[in-house]
C-alpha positions as a printed Julia matrix, in Angstrom:
309×3 Matrix{Float64}:
   0.0     0.0     0.0
   1.73    3.17   -1.2
  -0.55    5.7     0.5
   0.52    6.76    3.98
  -2.11    7.47    6.59
  -1.82    9.08   10.0
  -1.04    6.85   12.95
  -4.5     6.32   14.43
  -6.1     5.77   11.02
  -3.34    3.35   10.05
  -4.42    1.09   12.9
  -7.99    1.1    11.61
  -6.74    0.16    8.15
  -4.74   -2.73    9.56
  -7.85   -3.99   11.37
  -9.99   -3.67    8.25
  -7.46   -5.57    6.14
  -7.69   -8.53    8.51
 -11.28   -8.97    7.31
 -10.72  -11.21    4.31
 -13.87  -10.5     2.31
 -13.98   -7.25    0.36
 -17.02   -5.06    0.91
 -19.18   -4.61   -2.22
 -19.9    -0.91   -2.73
 -21.3     1.43   -5.37
 -19.19    4.45   -6.31
 -21.88    6.92   -7.32
 -20.97    9.33  -10.13
 -17.22    9.69   -9.35
 -16.69   12.23  -12.1
 -13.49   13.86  -10.92
 -10.02   12.49  -10.34
 -10.14   12.3    -6.55
 -13.55   10.64   -6.5
 -12.67    7.94   -9.02
  -9.21    7.38   -7.58
 -10.72    7.06   -4.08
 -12.93    4.13   -5.13
 -10.07    2.48   -7.03
  -7.6     3.06   -4.18
  -9.99    1.39   -1.73
 -10.09   -1.61   -4.06
  -6.32   -1.69   -4.53
  -5.87   -1.58   -0.76
  -7.96   -4.75   -0.52
 -10.97   -3.13    1.16
 -13.82   -3.08   -1.37
 -15.15   -4.33   -4.67
 -16.65   -1.28   -6.35
 -19.36   -1.02   -8.97
 -18.82    2.35  -10.64
 -21.88    4.3   -11.77
 -21.6     7.18  -14.22
 -20.99    8.15  -17.86
 -18.54    5.51  -19.04
 -16.76    7.55  -21.7
 -16.05   10.4   -19.3
 -14.99    7.96  -16.58
 -12.53    6.35  -19.01
 -10.98    9.75  -19.72
 -10.55   10.44  -16.01
  -9.15    6.94  -15.43
  -6.55    7.52  -18.11
  -5.51   10.81  -16.46
  -4.86    9.04  -13.16
  -3.23    6.05  -14.88
  -5.9     3.53  -13.87
  -7.5     0.78  -15.94
 -11.29    1.11  -15.77
 -11.8    -2.19  -17.6
 -11.02   -4.02  -14.35
 -14.26   -2.77  -12.83
 -17.97   -3.17  -13.46
 -19.27    0.14  -14.79
 -22.95    1.01  -15.06
 -23.12    3.56  -17.87
 -25.44    6.32  -16.65
 -25.21    9.87  -17.97
 -27.31   11.76  -15.44
 -26.53   12.35  -11.72
 -30.1    11.66  -10.64
 -30.23    8.42  -12.59
 -26.87    7.4   -11.11
 -28.25    7.92   -7.59
 -31.35    5.86   -8.44
 -29.2     3.1    -9.93
 -27.14    2.97   -6.73
 -30.28    2.57   -4.63
 -31.42   -0.28   -6.87
 -28.11   -2.07   -6.33
 -28.77   -1.93   -2.59
 -32.25   -3.38   -3.06
 -30.81   -6.16   -5.19
 -28.34   -6.89   -2.34
 -25.41   -6.33   -4.68
 -23.76   -3.59   -2.63
 -23.42   -2.9     1.1
 -22.46    0.78    1.01
 -22.72    3.81   -1.26
 -19.64    5.97   -1.82
 -20.62    9.47   -2.92
 -18.7    10.77   -5.91
 -18.86   14.26   -7.4
 -22.64   14.68   -7.42
 -24.4    16.98   -4.96
 -25.19   15.33   -1.63
 -28.82   16.47   -1.96
 -29.22   14.51   -5.22
 -27.9    11.32   -3.66
 -29.98   11.73   -0.51
 -33.15   12.42   -2.48
 -32.86    8.96   -4.02
 -31.76    7.29   -0.79
 -34.52    8.84    1.32
 -37.39    8.64   -1.17
 -40.5     7.42    0.67
 -41.56    5.31   -2.31
 -38.34    3.95   -3.77
 -35.59    4.74   -1.27
 -33.7     2.73    1.33
 -34.72    4.39    4.57
 -33.98    2.7     7.89
 -35.58    2.84   11.31
 -33.73    5.98   12.39
 -33.2     9.45   11.07
 -30.12    9.52    8.86
 -27.05   11.33   10.21
 -23.39   11.62    9.28
 -20.29   11.09   11.41
 -16.83   12.34   10.59
 -14.21   10.11   12.19
 -11.05   12.18   12.47
  -7.41   11.55   13.26
  -5.79   14.8    14.3
  -2.24   14.92   15.65
  -3.41   17.4    18.29
  -5.81   14.98   20.0
  -4.82   11.76   21.7
  -7.45    9.48   20.15
  -9.91    9.24   17.25
 -12.61   11.89   17.38
 -16.16   11.59   16.05
 -18.0    14.78   15.05
 -21.74   14.59   14.37
 -24.03   15.42   12.67
 -21.87   16.73    9.85
 -23.74   17.32    6.63
 -27.37   16.22    6.84
 -29.63   17.58    9.6
 -29.74   21.38    9.53
 -31.57   22.2    12.77
 -32.16   18.87   14.49
 -34.89   18.72   17.11
 -34.63   16.59   20.23
 -35.98   13.44   18.59
 -33.52   13.8    15.71
 -30.65   14.38   18.12
 -31.61   11.13   19.83
 -31.22    9.31   16.51
 -27.97   11.15   15.8
 -26.57    9.96   19.13
 -27.64    6.35   18.56
 -26.01    6.36   15.11
 -22.83    7.86   16.52
 -22.66    5.24   19.27
 -22.92    2.54   16.59
 -20.04    4.17   14.71
 -17.96    4.38   17.89
 -18.5     0.72   18.68
 -17.65   -0.23   15.1
 -14.22    1.36   15.49
 -13.63   -0.28   18.87
 -14.86    2.29   21.42
 -16.95    0.14   23.77
 -18.19    2.92   26.06
 -17.96    6.24   24.21
 -17.75    9.5    26.1
 -20.18   11.91   24.49
 -20.2    15.72   24.78
 -23.46   17.48   23.92
 -22.04   20.81   22.84
 -23.44   24.3    23.22
 -22.01   27.79   23.63
 -22.22   27.51   27.44
 -22.09   24.74   30.02
 -25.22   25.76   31.93
 -28.87   25.16   31.11
 -30.43   28.37   29.84
 -34.05   28.43   28.71
 -33.16   31.05   26.12
 -30.64   28.73   24.41
 -32.44   25.72   22.96
 -29.29   23.62   22.57
 -28.76   23.67   26.35
 -32.33   22.49   26.93
 -31.88   19.67   24.41
 -28.59   18.73   26.07
 -30.25   18.45   29.48
 -33.02   16.29   27.97
 -30.47   13.97   26.33
 -28.52   13.62   29.57
 -31.75   12.78   31.41
 -32.56   10.19   28.75
 -29.09    8.7    29.18
 -29.71    8.37   32.94
 -32.9     6.46   32.08
 -30.94    4.04   29.89
 -31.72    5.41   26.42
 -28.05    5.3    25.33
 -26.59    2.04   26.54
 -22.86    1.73   27.15
 -22.2     5.46   26.77
 -21.36    8.35   29.09
 -23.32   11.45   28.08
 -22.67   14.97   29.42
 -24.09   18.32   28.47
 -24.46   21.08   27.85
 -20.72   21.51   27.5
 -18.88   24.41   25.94
 -16.22   23.33   23.45
 -13.3    24.36   25.64
 -14.57   22.51   28.71
 -15.35   19.41   26.63
 -11.83   19.16   25.25
  -9.62   20.57   28.01
  -9.49   19.07   31.49
  -7.4    22.06   32.6
 -10.02   24.55   31.48
 -12.75   22.52   33.18
 -10.72   22.51   36.4
  -9.96   26.25   36.1
 -13.7    26.9    35.81
 -14.46   24.51   38.69
 -16.56   22.4    36.36
 -16.9    18.78   37.42
 -16.85   16.38   34.46
 -16.11   12.69   33.89
 -15.24   13.21   30.23
 -13.54   16.61   29.92
 -10.39   16.26   27.81
 -11.28   12.67   26.94
 -14.28   13.02   24.59
 -14.93   10.4    21.91
 -18.07   11.88   20.31
 -19.02   15.54   19.95
 -22.66   16.2    19.13
 -23.1    19.69   17.7
 -26.29   21.74   18.09
 -26.77   22.35   14.37
 -25.23   21.98   10.93
 -23.67   25.46   10.95
 -21.62   24.64   14.03
 -20.59   21.12   12.99
 -19.65   21.99    9.44
 -17.52   24.95   10.48
 -15.89   22.91   13.25
 -14.93   19.95   11.09
 -13.5    22.19    8.36
 -11.42   24.0    10.98
 -10.21   20.6    12.17
  -9.18   19.62    8.63
  -7.6    22.95    7.65
  -5.89   24.02   10.86
  -5.13   20.82   12.77
  -4.19   18.54    9.87
  -7.07   16.17   10.59
  -7.48   13.16    8.32
 -11.16   12.25    8.3
 -13.4     9.5     7.0
 -17.17    9.7     6.79
 -19.87    7.24    7.78
 -23.59    8.08    7.61
 -26.05    5.68    9.23
 -29.82    5.51    9.52
 -30.46    3.93    6.13
 -30.37    0.28    5.03
 -26.66    0.57    4.21
 -24.01    3.12    5.22
 -23.63    6.13    2.96
 -20.09    7.49    2.65
 -20.57   11.21    2.17
 -17.48   13.25    1.42
 -17.1    16.78    0.14
 -16.62   16.98   -3.6
 -12.99   18.06   -3.1
 -12.15   15.31   -0.6
  -8.83   13.61   -1.32
  -8.81   10.05   -2.67
  -7.14    8.63    0.44
  -9.88   10.02    2.7
 -12.55    8.53    0.45
 -10.76    5.21    0.82
 -10.65    5.8     4.58
 -14.44    6.03    4.63
 -14.49    2.55    3.11
 -12.33    1.36    6.01
 -14.95    2.53    8.5
 -17.78    0.98    6.48
 -15.98   -2.34    6.53
 -15.39   -2.16   10.28
 -19.05   -1.27   10.78
 -20.22   -4.43    9.0
 -17.72   -6.56   10.86
 -19.05   -5.19   14.15
 -22.73   -5.82   13.42
 -22.0    -9.34   12.19
 -20.19  -10.16   15.43
 -22.99   -8.97   17.7
């Protein structure tokens, strides 16, 4: 494997490669170099068997640019983004693929097909997206959620987001994740809805709604991630400075935070969205090939975990 990954992610890759069977996935409209190379790299690493969906002639041109042989892969020749998304959903229904890897199409187009009430592949929970990040400035893998789907999640949606995130954490080997319900302050304030939701989620956790997890909130970002700051502010916490999952109050906050993590702290992130019949691997259109392949690592670990339950 020529690609080099950061230390914590490298360990996940080593674990995933011990699973002998490749995961069948659909690479949906990978019509730029990074998107197509990501699907092929994941195959070359021994992680997945991809079915590539998109306009074949254009895909062949891109493959030639990145010095890859497209003839090695099954290609479903579809010209239109919307039709590519629908074709991917059909592959799930036919039990031919176990995950969808988003290519260069808009996330909204893919999700419209996935979440269609009539023809989609909805699950029992609300769909939400986790970014699993390896940053050199934090001692362990960090899960940010929801990144990319729910704009202003209400309490019920946040419950589903937490349950999905706990499943992701367990898939990567975190048996009892420490979860910070983030807000701008660490006190309940009736004028700040995120603090009220945080209190409700903590109460639900006390009643057993989130098994095998430690849930605290509301927590400000600095208290959640710095034991020293928590101590300086005389804030008593079991998870401060040792958070596994950060649940953000809304999409504005999470999207800004994860992009700061990637740009300023050299984070290397994979994506895993749950809540549908199969995981959806949602990356930004400019995501590097290696991080697209990393998302496949987490999808493979997820399936291994649910099969061993």
